[in-house]
MIVEXTOR-392346 format. One line per field, with one value per atom (N, C-alpha, C, CB): residue in one letter; x, y, z; residue number from 1. Coordinates in nm, 2 decimals, padded with zeros to 4 digits, m for minus. Glycine has a CB too. Example, Ala and Ser with C-alpha at 12.3 -4.5 7.8 and 13.67 -1.06 7.14 Angstrom:
<nodes>
aa = (A A A A S S S S)
x = (01.32 01.23 01.32 01.13 01.28 01.37 01.29 01.41)
y = (m00.57 m00.45 m00.33 m00.45 m00.22 m00.11 00.00 m00.06)
z = (00.78 00.78 00.78 00.90 00.71 00.71 00.79 00.57)
i = (1 1 1 1 2 2 2 2)
</nodes>
This chain:
<nodes>
aa = (X X X X X X X X X X X X X X X X X X X X X X X X X X X X X X X X X X X X X X X X X X X X X X X X X X X X X X X X X X X X X X X X X X X X X X X X X X X X X X X X X X X X X X X X X X X X X X X X X X X X X X X X X X X X X X X X X X X X X X X X X X X X X X X X X X X X X X X X X X X X X X X X X X X X X X X X X X X X X X X X X X X X X X X X X X X X X X X X X X X X X X X X X X X X X X X X X X X X X X X X X X X X X X X X X X X X X X X X X X X X X X X X X X X X X X X X X X X X X X X X X X X X X X X X X X X X X X X X X X X X X X X X X X X X X X X X X X X X X X X X X X X X X X X X X X X X X X X X X X X X X X X X X X X X X X X X X X X X X X X X X X X X X X X X X X X X X X X X X X X X X X X X X X X X X X X X X X X X X X X X X X X X X X X X X X X X X X X X X X X X X X X X X X X X X X X X X X X X X X X X X X X X X X X X X X X X X X X X X X X X X X X X X X X X X X X X X X X X X X X X X X X X X X X X X X X X X X X X X X X X X X X X X X X X X X X X X X X X X X X X X X X X X X X X X X X X X X X X X X X X X X X X X X X X X X X X X X X X X X X X X X X X X X X X X X X X X X X X X X X X X X X X X X X X X X X X X X X X X X X X X X X X X X X X X X X X X X X X X X X X X X X X X X X X X X X X X X X X X X X X X X X X X X X X X X X X X X X X X X X X X X X X X X X X X X X X X X X X X X X X X X X X X X X X X X X X X X X X X X X X X X X X X X X X X X X X X X X X X X X X X X X X X X X X X X X X X X X X X X X X X X X X X X X X X X X X X X X X X X X X X X X X X X X X X X X X X X X X X X X X X X X X X X X X X X X X X X X X)
x = (m10.52 m10.43 m10.37 m10.31 m10.36 m10.31 m10.19 m10.41 m10.09 m09.97 m09.93 m09.85 m09.90 m09.85 m09.72 m09.96 m09.61 m09.48 m09.44 m09.38 m09.37 m09.30 m09.39 m09.18 m09.50 m09.58 m09.54 m09.73 m09.56 m09.50 m09.60 m09.47 m09.55 m09.63 m09.56 m09.65 m09.64 m09.59 m09.61 m09.65 m09.51 m09.52 m09.59 m09.38 m09.68 m09.75 m09.67 m09.90 m09.59 m09.50 m09.58 m09.41 m09.69 m09.77 m09.83 m09.89 m09.87 m09.92 m09.81 m09.99 m09.70 m09.58 m09.54 m09.47 m09.54 m09.50 m09.60 m09.50 m09.73 m09.83 m09.80 m09.97 m09.77 m09.74 m09.62 m09.72 m09.51 m09.39 m09.41 m09.28 m09.49 m09.53 m09.59 m09.62 m09.68 m09.74 m09.64 m09.86 m09.56 m09.46 m09.36 m09.39 m09.32 m09.22 m09.29 m09.15 m09.42 m09.50 m09.46 m09.49 m09.47 m09.44 m09.56 m09.30 m09.59 m09.70 m09.67 m09.74 m09.55 m09.50 m09.36 m09.48 m09.35 m09.22 m09.12 m09.24 m09.00 m08.89 m08.85 m08.76 m08.80 m08.76 m08.66 m08.70 m08.57 m08.47 m08.54 m08.36 m08.64 m08.71 m08.80 m08.80 m08.86 m08.94 m08.85 m09.00 m08.73 m08.64 m08.59 m08.52 m08.57 m08.52 m08.63 m08.49 m08.76 m08.87 m08.88 m09.00 m08.87 m08.88 m08.76 m08.87 m08.64 m08.52 m08.54 m08.39 m08.58 m08.60 m08.70 m08.64 m08.81 m08.91 m08.86 m09.04 m08.79 m08.73 m08.63 m08.67 m08.54 m08.44 m08.49 m08.34 m08.58 m08.63 m08.73 m08.69 m08.79 m08.89 m08.82 m08.95 m08.69 m08.62 m08.61 m08.48 m08.63 m08.61 m08.74 m08.52 m08.85 m08.98 m09.00 m09.09 m09.04 m09.07 m09.20 m08.95 m09.31 m09.44 m09.48 m09.54 m09.53 m09.58 m09.70 m09.47 m09.79 m09.91 m09.94 m10.03 m09.99 m10.05 m10.18 m09.95 m10.28 m10.42 m10.50 m10.49 m10.60 m10.70 m10.83 m10.65 m10.93 m11.07 m11.13 m11.15 m11.21 m11.27 m11.42 m11.20 m11.50 m11.64 m11.66 m11.72 m11.78 m11.81 m11.78 m11.95 m11.83 m11.81 m11.69 m11.94 m11.60 m11.49 m11.37 m11.45 m11.37 m11.26 m11.30 m11.18 m11.22 m11.24 m11.19 m11.17 m11.11 m11.05 m11.16 m10.97 m11.15 m11.26 m11.19 m11.34 m11.25 m11.21 m11.35 m11.10 m11.41 m11.55 m11.57 m11.63 m11.46 m11.47 m11.50 m11.34 m11.60 m11.63 m11.69 m11.51 m11.75 m11.80 m11.94 m11.82 m11.95 m12.08 m12.18 m12.06 m12.31 m12.41 m12.42 m12.55 m12.46 m12.49 m12.37 m12.59 m12.25 m12.13 m12.13 m12.00 m12.07 m12.07 m11.93 m12.14 m11.82 m11.69 m11.59 m11.65 m11.47 m11.37 m11.23 m11.35 m11.17 m11.03 m10.93 m11.02 m10.84 m10.73 m10.61 m10.72 m10.53 m10.41 m10.29 m10.44 m10.17 m10.05 m09.99 m09.95 m09.94 m09.88 m09.75 m09.98 m09.64 m09.52 m09.45 m09.42 m09.36 m09.28 m09.14 m09.28 m09.12 m08.98 m08.89 m08.92 m08.77 m08.67 m08.57 m08.59 m08.58 m08.49 m08.49 m08.52 m08.61 m08.62 m08.55 m08.76 m08.57 m08.51 m08.36 m08.58 m08.32 m08.18 m08.10 m08.15 m08.16 m08.10 m08.10 m08.18 m08.20 m08.20 m08.09 m08.34 m08.07 m07.96 m07.82 m07.97 m07.81 m07.67 m07.64 m07.67 m07.74 m07.71 m07.83 m07.67 m07.84 m07.96 m07.97 m07.96 m07.87 m07.88 m07.87 m07.77 m07.91 m07.90 m07.96 m07.95 m08.08 m08.15 m08.18 m08.29 m08.08 m08.09 m08.14 m08.17 m08.17 m08.22 m08.35 m08.22 m08.43 m08.57 m08.57 m08.66 m08.46 m08.46 m08.55 m08.31 m08.54 m08.62 m08.77 m08.59 m08.81 m08.95 m08.99 m08.98 m08.90 m08.92 m08.94 m08.81 m08.85 m08.86 m08.99 m08.74 m09.03 m09.16 m09.27 m09.17 m09.28 m09.39 m09.39 m09.37 m09.27 m09.27 m09.32 m09.12 m09.29 m09.34 m09.49 m09.27 m09.54 m09.68 m09.76 m09.72 m09.71 m09.77 m09.77 m09.71 m09.66 m09.65 m09.74 m09.50 m09.75 m09.84 m09.99 m09.82 m10.02 m10.15 m10.19 m10.17 m10.10 m10.12 m10.14 m10.01 m10.06 m10.07 m10.21 m09.96 m10.26 m10.39 m10.50 m10.42 m10.48 m10.58 m10.58 m10.55 m10.46 m10.45 m10.53 m10.31 m10.50 m10.56 m10.71 m10.50 m10.75 m10.90 m10.97 m10.92 m10.90 m10.96 m10.97 m10.88 m10.86 m10.85 m10.96 m10.71 m10.97 m11.07 m11.21 m11.04 m11.23 m11.36 m11.41 m11.37 m11.31 m11.34 m11.38 m11.22 m11.31 m11.34 m11.48 m11.23 m11.50 m11.63 m11.75 m11.63 m11.73 m11.83 m11.87 m11.79 m11.78 m11.81 m11.90 m11.68 m11.90 m11.98 m12.10 m11.90 m12.14 m12.25 m12.23 m12.38 m12.11 m12.08 m12.01 m12.00 m12.01 m11.93 m11.83 m12.02 m11.73 m11.64 m11.65 m11.50 m11.61 m11.61 m11.48 m11.62 m11.47 m11.34 m11.23 m11.35 m11.11 m11.00 m11.00 m10.87 m10.98 m10.98 m10.85 m11.10 m10.76 m10.63 m10.66 m10.53 m10.59 m10.60 m10.51 m10.57 m10.55 m10.46 m10.35 m10.54 m10.24 m10.12 m10.15 m10.02 m10.24 m10.27 m10.33 m10.36 m10.37 m10.43 m10.33 m10.56 m10.21 m10.12 m10.09 m09.99 m10.06 m10.02 m10.13 m09.99 m10.25 m10.37 m10.38 m10.50 m10.36 m10.38 m10.26 m10.37 m10.15 m10.03 m10.04 m09.90 m10.12 m10.15 m10.25 m10.21 m10.33 m10.43 m10.38 m10.55 m10.30 m10.25 m10.10 m10.30 m10.03 m09.88 m09.80 m09.84 m09.78 m09.71 m09.57 m09.72 m09.51 m09.37 m09.35 m09.33 m09.46 m09.45 m09.41 m09.59 m09.43 m09.38 m09.27 m09.49 m09.21 m09.10 m09.13 m09.01 m09.26 m09.30 m09.30 m09.44 m09.23 m09.22 m09.27 m09.08 m09.31 m09.36 m09.26 m09.50 m09.20 m09.11 m09.15 m08.96 m09.20 m09.25 m09.36 m09.14 m09.45 m09.56 m09.52 m09.61 m09.40 m09.36 m09.32 m09.24 m09.37 m09.34 m09.20 m09.44 m09.15 m09.02 m09.05 m08.90 m09.02 m08.97 m09.07 m08.95 m09.01 m09.08 m09.20 m08.98 m09.19 m09.31 m09.40 m09.26 m09.47 m09.57 m09.70 m09.51 m09.81 m09.94 m10.02 m10.01 m10.12 m10.21 m10.35 m10.19 m10.44 m10.58 m10.68 m10.59 m10.80 m10.90 m11.01 m10.97 m11.08 m11.20 m11.32 m11.18 m11.43 m11.55 m11.63 m11.64 m11.68 m11.76 m11.91 m11.74 m11.98 m12.12 m12.20 m12.15 m12.31 m12.40 m12.44 m12.52 m12.44 m12.48 m12.63 m12.44 m12.67 m12.82 m12.87 m12.85 m12.80 m12.84 m12.78 m12.80 m12.85 m12.80 m12.78 m12.90 m12.67 m12.65 m12.74 m12.50 m12.79 m12.87 m12.78 m12.97)
y = (00.67 00.66 00.51 00.76 00.46 00.33 00.33 00.23 00.25 00.25 00.11 00.33 00.08 m00.05 m00.03 m00.13 m00.09 m00.07 m00.20 m00.02 m00.18 m00.29 m00.41 m00.34 m00.38 m00.50 m00.54 m00.46 m00.66 m00.73 m00.72 m00.87 m00.69 m00.70 m00.79 m00.55 m00.86 m00.94 m00.86 m01.08 m00.82 m00.74 m00.82 m00.69 m00.76 m00.83 m00.80 m00.78 m00.90 m00.88 m00.86 m01.00 m00.93 m00.91 m00.77 m01.01 m00.71 m00.58 m00.48 m00.54 m00.50 m00.41 m00.42 m00.45 m00.54 m00.56 m00.49 m00.71 m00.49 m00.42 m00.27 m00.46 m00.22 m00.08 m00.04 m00.04 m00.12 m00.10 m00.10 m00.20 m00.19 m00.21 m00.08 m00.33 m00.02 00.11 00.22 00.14 00.23 00.33 00.33 00.33 00.21 00.20 00.21 00.06 00.19 00.20 00.10 00.34 m00.03 m00.14 m00.23 m00.21 m00.29 m00.39 m00.51 m00.42 m00.56 m00.68 m00.65 m00.80 m00.69 m00.66 m00.76 m00.67 m00.70 m00.79 m00.88 m00.71 m00.99 m01.09 m01.03 m01.21 m00.95 m00.89 m00.80 m00.81 m00.72 m00.63 m00.71 m00.54 m00.82 m00.90 m00.96 m01.02 m01.00 m01.06 m00.95 m01.12 m00.83 m00.71 m00.68 m00.59 m00.68 m00.65 m00.75 m00.64 m00.88 m00.99 m00.98 m01.12 m00.96 m00.94 m00.82 m00.94 m00.71 m00.58 m00.59 m00.47 m00.66 m00.68 m00.76 m00.75 m00.87 m00.95 m00.87 m01.08 m00.80 m00.73 m00.61 m00.67 m00.53 m00.41 m00.44 m00.31 m00.56 m00.59 m00.59 m00.72 m00.62 m00.62 m00.48 m00.68 m00.38 m00.24 m00.17 m00.16 m00.24 m00.18 m00.20 m00.25 m00.09 m00.09 m00.02 m00.02 m00.09 m00.02 00.00 m00.11 00.12 00.16 00.25 00.23 00.25 00.33 00.38 00.25 00.50 00.56 00.62 00.67 00.59 00.64 00.65 00.54 00.73 00.75 00.78 00.87 00.75 00.77 00.88 00.64 00.97 01.08 01.09 01.21 01.12 01.14 01.27 01.16 01.27 01.38 01.52 01.36 01.55 01.69 01.72 01.73 01.62 01.64 01.71 01.50 01.74 01.81 01.92 01.71 02.02 02.13 02.10 02.26 01.99 01.95 01.92 01.82 01.99 01.98 01.95 02.11 01.84 01.81 01.76 01.70 01.84 01.81 01.75 01.93 01.71 01.64 01.50 01.66 01.44 01.30 01.26 01.22 01.35 01.32 01.25 01.45 01.13 01.06 01.12 00.91 01.11 01.16 01.07 01.16 01.13 01.06 00.99 00.95 01.04 00.99 01.03 01.03 00.94 00.96 00.98 00.85 00.93 00.94 00.93 00.83 00.96 00.94 00.90 01.08 00.81 00.77 00.83 00.61 00.91 00.98 00.90 01.13 00.88 00.80 00.86 00.66 00.82 00.84 00.70 00.94 00.68 00.55 00.58 00.47 00.50 00.52 00.38 00.61 00.38 00.26 00.28 00.22 00.39 00.42 00.48 00.30 00.50 00.56 00.46 00.67 00.33 00.23 00.21 00.10 00.21 00.19 00.30 00.18 00.43 00.53 00.54 00.67 00.51 00.51 00.40 00.49 00.29 00.18 00.21 00.05 00.27 00.32 00.42 00.38 00.51 00.61 00.55 00.72 00.44 00.37 00.32 00.26 00.28 00.22 00.24 00.07 00.35 00.39 00.30 00.53 00.23 00.14 m00.01 00.18 m00.04 m00.18 m00.28 m00.19 m00.24 m00.34 m00.28 m00.37 m00.21 m00.15 m00.01 m00.24 00.03 00.17 00.20 00.20 00.10 00.12 00.10 00.02 00.10 00.08 00.18 00.09 00.30 00.41 00.38 00.54 00.33 00.29 00.17 00.26 00.08 m00.04 00.00 m00.14 00.09 00.14 00.21 00.23 00.30 00.37 00.28 00.47 00.18 00.08 00.00 m00.01 m00.04 m00.11 m00.03 m00.15 00.10 00.19 00.20 00.33 00.22 00.24 00.11 00.28 00.00 m00.13 m00.15 m00.25 m00.12 m00.14 m00.04 m00.11 00.08 00.18 00.13 00.32 00.08 00.04 m00.08 00.00 m00.17 m00.29 m00.24 m00.39 m00.14 m00.09 m00.03 00.02 00.05 00.11 00.00 00.20 m00.11 m00.22 m00.29 m00.32 m00.31 m00.36 m00.27 m00.38 m00.15 m00.05 m00.05 00.09 m00.06 m00.05 m00.18 m00.05 m00.29 m00.41 m00.40 m00.54 m00.34 m00.32 m00.22 m00.27 m00.11 m00.01 m00.06 00.12 m00.14 m00.19 m00.28 m00.27 m00.36 m00.45 m00.37 m00.54 m00.26 m00.17 m00.11 m00.07 m00.06 00.00 m00.09 00.07 m00.22 m00.31 m00.34 m00.44 m00.34 m00.35 m00.24 m00.35 m00.13 m00.01 00.00 00.11 m00.11 m00.11 m00.01 m00.09 00.01 00.10 00.03 00.22 00.10 00.06 00.17 00.02 00.15 00.26 00.29 00.23 00.42 00.46 00.41 00.62 00.43 00.40 00.49 00.41 00.46 00.54 00.67 00.46 00.78 00.92 00.98 01.01 01.01 01.07 01.22 01.06 01.27 01.41 01.49 01.43 01.61 01.69 01.75 01.79 01.79 01.84 01.97 01.87 02.05 02.17 02.15 02.26 02.02 01.99 01.90 01.92 01.87 01.79 01.85 01.77 01.98 02.04 02.03 02.19 02.05 02.03 01.89 02.08 01.79 01.65 01.61 01.56 01.66 01.62 01.67 01.67 01.77 01.82 01.73 01.97 01.66 01.57 01.43 01.56 01.38 01.24 01.26 01.15 01.21 01.23 01.14 01.20 01.19 01.11 01.09 01.19 01.17 01.15 01.01 01.26 00.95 00.82 00.71 00.79 00.74 00.64 00.70 00.59 00.81 00.87 00.96 00.76 01.00 01.09 01.23 01.05 01.31 01.46 01.53 01.50 01.66 01.74 01.86 01.79 01.88 01.98 02.06 01.93 02.18 02.27 02.20 02.31 02.13 02.06 01.93 02.15 01.88 01.75 01.66 01.77 01.53 01.43 01.38 01.31 01.35 01.28 01.17 01.38 01.04 00.99 01.02 00.84 01.01 01.05 00.96 01.03 00.83 00.75 00.74 00.61 00.84 00.84 00.90 00.93 00.87 00.92 00.95 00.82 01.04 01.07 01.06 01.22 01.01 00.99 00.97 00.88 00.93 00.91 00.82 01.04 00.76 00.68 00.74 00.52 00.75 00.79 00.67 00.88 00.68 00.58 00.61 00.56 00.52 00.54 00.43 00.53 00.47 00.37 00.26 00.43 00.14 00.02 00.03 m00.11 m00.02 m00.02 m00.15 m00.03 m00.25 m00.37 m00.37 m00.50 m00.34 m00.33 m00.48 m00.25 m00.50 m00.63 m00.64 m00.65 m00.76 m00.78 m00.82 m00.88)
z = (m08.76 m08.87 m08.87 m08.85 m08.99 m09.01 m09.10 m09.06 m09.07 m09.15 m09.18 m09.08 m09.31 m09.35 m09.43 m09.43 m09.38 m09.45 m09.51 m09.35 m09.62 m09.69 m09.72 m09.60 m09.78 m09.82 m09.96 m09.82 m09.99 m10.11 m10.23 m10.08 m10.34 m10.46 m10.56 m10.53 m10.64 m10.75 m10.88 m10.75 m10.94 m11.06 m11.17 m11.11 m11.24 m11.35 m11.48 m11.36 m11.52 m11.63 m11.76 m11.65 m11.78 m11.90 m11.91 m11.90 m11.80 m11.80 m11.83 m11.67 m11.77 m11.79 m11.94 m11.70 m11.99 m12.13 m12.22 m12.17 m12.19 m12.27 m12.27 m12.22 m12.15 m12.14 m12.22 m11.99 m12.21 m12.29 m12.44 m12.25 m12.48 m12.62 m12.67 m12.64 m12.59 m12.63 m12.63 m12.54 m12.53 m12.52 m12.63 m12.38 m12.67 m12.78 m12.91 m12.76 m12.91 m13.04 m13.14 m13.09 m13.10 m13.20 m13.19 m13.16 m13.31 m13.31 m13.24 m13.45 m13.25 m13.18 m13.12 m13.28 m12.99 m12.92 m12.97 m12.77 m13.00 m13.04 m12.92 m13.08 m12.95 m12.84 m12.74 m12.90 m12.79 m12.70 m12.60 m12.78 m12.64 m12.56 m12.46 m12.64 m12.50 m12.41 m12.30 m12.49 m12.34 m12.24 m12.14 m12.31 m12.20 m12.11 m12.01 m12.20 m12.06 m11.97 m11.85 m12.04 m11.89 m11.79 m11.69 m11.85 m11.74 m11.65 m11.56 m11.73 m11.63 m11.55 m11.44 m11.65 m11.47 m11.37 m11.25 m11.43 m11.28 m11.18 m11.10 m11.24 m11.16 m11.10 m11.01 m11.20 m11.07 m11.00 m10.89 m11.10 m10.90 m10.79 m10.65 m10.82 m10.65 m10.52 m10.46 m10.54 m10.54 m10.49 m10.46 m10.59 m10.46 m10.43 m10.28 m10.51 m10.22 m10.07 m10.06 m09.99 m10.09 m10.08 m09.94 m10.15 m09.92 m09.78 m09.80 m09.70 m09.71 m09.72 m09.58 m09.78 m09.57 m09.45 m09.49 m09.38 m09.41 m09.44 m09.31 m09.54 m09.32 m09.21 m09.27 m09.12 m09.19 m09.23 m09.14 m09.23 m09.21 m09.14 m09.17 m09.18 m09.07 m09.10 m09.19 m08.96 m09.25 m09.35 m09.30 m09.39 m09.18 m09.13 m09.04 m09.06 m09.03 m08.94 m09.00 m08.89 m09.13 m09.19 m09.27 m09.28 m09.28 m09.38 m09.52 m09.33 m09.53 m09.65 m09.76 m09.63 m09.87 m09.97 m10.10 m09.98 m10.16 m10.30 m10.36 m10.31 m10.43 m10.47 m10.61 m10.47 m10.68 m10.80 m10.78 m10.89 m10.85 m10.84 m10.71 m10.88 m10.63 m10.50 m10.52 m10.42 m10.47 m10.48 m10.39 m10.45 m10.42 m10.34 m10.21 m10.41 m10.10 m09.98 m09.92 m10.00 m09.94 m09.87 m09.72 m09.94 m09.64 m09.50 m09.44 m09.43 m09.51 m09.46 m09.58 m09.36 m09.56 m09.66 m09.60 m09.74 m09.67 m09.63 m09.72 m09.64 m09.66 m09.74 m09.72 m09.69 m09.82 m09.81 m09.89 m09.87 m09.85 m09.92 m09.94 m09.84 m10.06 m10.10 m10.17 m10.19 m10.14 m10.21 m10.23 m10.12 m10.33 m10.35 m10.30 m10.50 m10.23 m10.18 m10.29 m10.12 m10.25 m10.34 m10.40 m10.27 m10.36 m10.40 m10.55 m10.34 m10.61 m10.76 m10.84 m10.80 m10.81 m10.88 m10.85 m10.85 m10.73 m10.70 m10.78 m10.55 m10.79 m10.86 m11.01 m10.84 m11.06 m11.20 m11.23 m11.24 m11.14 m11.16 m11.16 m11.05 m11.09 m11.09 m11.23 m10.99 m11.31 m11.44 m11.53 m11.44 m11.59 m11.67 m11.80 m11.71 m11.83 m11.95 m11.92 m12.05 m11.79 m11.74 m11.83 m11.60 m11.89 m11.97 m12.11 m11.91 m12.16 m12.30 m12.30 m12.38 m12.42 m12.44 m12.38 m12.59 m12.35 m12.30 m12.14 m12.36 m12.08 m11.93 m11.86 m11.88 m11.90 m11.84 m11.85 m11.90 m11.96 m11.98 m11.89 m12.13 m11.88 m11.80 m11.65 m11.81 m11.60 m11.47 m11.44 m11.43 m11.53 m11.52 m11.51 m11.63 m11.60 m11.61 m11.48 m11.73 m11.43 m11.30 m11.19 m11.27 m11.18 m11.08 m11.09 m11.09 m11.21 m11.22 m11.18 m11.37 m11.22 m11.18 m11.03 m11.26 m10.97 m10.83 m10.75 m10.78 m10.80 m10.73 m10.75 m10.79 m10.87 m10.90 m10.81 m11.05 m10.79 m10.70 m10.56 m10.72 m10.52 m10.39 m10.36 m10.36 m10.46 m10.45 m10.45 m10.58 m10.52 m10.52 m10.38 m10.63 m10.33 m10.19 m10.09 m10.15 m10.10 m10.00 m10.02 m10.02 m10.15 m10.18 m10.11 m10.33 m10.12 m10.06 m09.91 m10.10 m09.85 m09.71 m09.66 m09.67 m09.73 m09.69 m09.71 m09.78 m09.82 m09.85 m09.73 m09.98 m09.68 m09.56 m09.44 m09.53 m09.42 m09.30 m09.32 m09.28 m09.44 m09.47 m09.46 m09.61 m09.50 m09.49 m09.35 m09.57 m09.26 m09.11 m09.06 m09.03 m09.13 m09.10 m09.19 m09.10 m09.26 m09.35 m09.46 m09.28 m09.51 m09.62 m09.73 m09.57 m09.85 m09.96 m09.99 m10.09 m10.07 m10.10 m10.25 m10.06 m10.28 m10.42 m10.48 m10.43 m10.61 m10.67 m10.62 m10.83 m10.64 m10.59 m10.67 m10.61 m10.60 m10.66 m10.62 m10.62 m10.72 m10.69 m10.66 m10.81 m10.56 m10.52 m10.61 m10.37 m10.66 m10.75 m10.67 m10.82 m10.73 m10.67 m10.59 m10.77 m10.63 m10.55 m10.42 m10.63 m10.39 m10.26 m10.17 m10.27 m10.22 m10.15 m10.01 m10.23 m10.01 m09.88 m09.78 m09.91 m09.82 m09.73 m09.68 m09.80 m09.77 m09.73 m09.64 m09.86 m09.66 m09.58 m09.43 m09.64 m09.41 m09.28 m09.21 m09.29 m09.28 m09.22 m09.20 m09.31 m09.29 m09.28 m09.28 m09.40 m09.18 m09.17 m09.26 m09.03 m09.38 m09.49 m09.45 m09.62 m09.36 m09.32 m09.25 m09.23 m09.20 m09.13 m09.23 m09.07 m09.36 m09.46 m09.54 m09.55 m09.50 m09.57 m09.69 m09.62 m09.70 m09.81 m09.76 m09.86 m09.84 m09.81 m09.94 m09.78 m09.91 m10.02 m10.03 m09.99 m10.15 m10.18 m10.30 m10.20 m10.28 m10.38 m10.47 m10.47 m10.41 m10.47 m10.54 m10.58 m10.52 m10.58 m10.46 m10.67 m10.48 m10.38 m10.39 m10.39 m10.27 m10.26 m10.16 m10.21 m10.20 m10.33 m10.44 m10.31 m10.56 m10.69 m10.71 m10.80 m10.69 m10.71 m10.59 m10.76 m10.56 m10.45 m10.50 m10.33 m10.44 m10.48 m10.35 m10.57 m10.37 m10.27 m10.33 m10.21 m10.25 m10.30 m10.19 m10.40 m10.23 m10.13 m10.18 m10.08 m10.09 m10.11 m10.04 m10.07 m10.10 m10.02 m09.97 m10.12 m09.85 m09.79 m09.82 m09.64 m09.87 m09.91 m09.84 m10.07 m09.77 m09.70 m09.80 m09.63 m09.76 m09.84 m09.86 m09.78 m09.97 m10.00 m09.93 m10.15 m09.91 m09.85 m09.71 m09.92 m09.61 m09.47 m09.42 m09.38 m09.35 m09.28 m09.16 m09.25 m09.13 m09.01 m08.89 m09.03)
i = (1 1 1 1 2 2 2 2 3 3 3 3 4 4 4 4 5 5 5 5 6 6 6 6 7 7 7 7 8 8 8 8 9 9 9 9 10 10 10 10 11 11 11 11 12 12 12 12 13 13 13 13 14 14 14 14 15 15 15 15 16 16 16 16 17 17 17 17 18 18 18 18 19 19 19 19 20 20 20 20 21 21 21 21 22 22 22 22 23 23 23 23 24 24 24 24 25 25 25 25 26 26 26 26 27 27 27 27 28 28 28 28 29 29 29 29 30 30 30 30 31 31 31 31 32 32 32 32 33 33 33 33 34 34 34 34 35 35 35 35 36 36 36 36 37 37 37 37 38 38 38 38 39 39 39 39 40 40 40 40 41 41 41 41 42 42 42 42 43 43 43 43 44 44 44 44 45 45 45 45 46 46 46 46 47 47 47 47 48 48 48 48 49 49 49 49 50 50 50 50 51 51 51 51 52 52 52 52 53 53 53 53 54 54 54 54 55 55 55 55 56 56 56 56 57 57 57 57 58 58 58 58 59 59 59 59 60 60 60 60 61 61 61 61 62 62 62 62 63 63 63 63 64 64 64 64 65 65 65 65 66 66 66 66 67 67 67 67 68 68 68 68 69 69 69 69 70 70 70 70 71 71 71 71 72 72 72 72 73 73 73 73 74 74 74 74 75 75 75 75 76 76 76 76 77 77 77 77 78 78 78 78 79 79 79 79 80 80 80 80 81 81 81 81 82 82 82 82 83 83 83 83 84 84 84 84 85 85 85 85 86 86 86 86 87 87 87 87 88 88 88 88 89 89 89 89 90 90 90 90 91 91 91 91 92 92 92 92 93 93 93 93 94 94 94 94 95 95 95 95 96 96 96 96 97 97 97 97 98 98 98 98 99 99 99 99 100 100 100 100 101 101 101 101 102 102 102 102 103 103 103 103 104 104 104 104 105 105 105 105 106 106 106 106 107 107 107 107 108 108 108 108 109 109 109 109 110 110 110 110 111 111 111 111 112 112 112 112 113 113 113 113 114 114 114 114 115 115 115 115 116 116 116 116 117 117 117 117 118 118 118 118 119 119 119 119 120 120 120 120 121 121 121 121 122 122 122 122 123 123 123 123 124 124 124 124 125 125 125 125 126 126 126 126 127 127 127 127 128 128 128 128 129 129 129 129 130 130 130 130 131 131 131 131 132 132 132 132 133 133 133 133 134 134 134 134 135 135 135 135 136 136 136 136 137 137 137 137 138 138 138 138 139 139 139 139 140 140 140 140 141 141 141 141 142 142 142 142 143 143 143 143 144 144 144 144 145 145 145 145 146 146 146 146 147 147 147 147 148 148 148 148 149 149 149 149 150 150 150 150 151 151 151 151 152 152 152 152 153 153 153 153 154 154 154 154 155 155 155 155 156 156 156 156 157 157 157 157 158 158 158 158 159 159 159 159 160 160 160 160 161 161 161 161 162 162 162 162 163 163 163 163 164 164 164 164 165 165 165 165 166 166 166 166 167 167 167 167 168 168 168 168 169 169 169 169 170 170 170 170 171 171 171 171 172 172 172 172 173 173 173 173 174 174 174 174 175 175 175 175 176 176 176 176 177 177 177 177 178 178 178 178 179 179 179 179 180 180 180 180 181 181 181 181 182 182 182 182 183 183 183 183 184 184 184 184 185 185 185 185 186 186 186 186 187 187 187 187 188 188 188 188 189 189 189 189)
</nodes>
């Protein structure tokens, strides 16, 4: 099991703005909203505490089964839990109108972008480990909620402060997923 706590992400303001633009359903974002998004990203980035815990298991070492999107000839899988912590949602609850009427949308977009960057970081890390074993990894596959309980028994999510209450993660902005390891076609010498 590997654990990485409090790694840094740089929020992608352009991506977040694009998401907000779709959520608000406007062809062009008003200047006030653009400024609110930029200020919101800067302010809320201080409350992100990205942490991940993951482990890799050989094909036959677990009873855990999730057969959707399984690549042929896989040899192992890395199961992970990723969270941004509870700081973002706690700060939002203190002042839900901090950046105007769209503050909730800004917070959601910030959380989604931070989680996406966390998955990308983990994918690069896992790909490096897999390449040492002459393997490649599949794309990231999110595990459905009905399998969270089974996954939490395998990978100790409590190590990064993630708990499962009635099928819902706490903190709210947390995800569970996996990568499949597939033998490389080009073997290293």
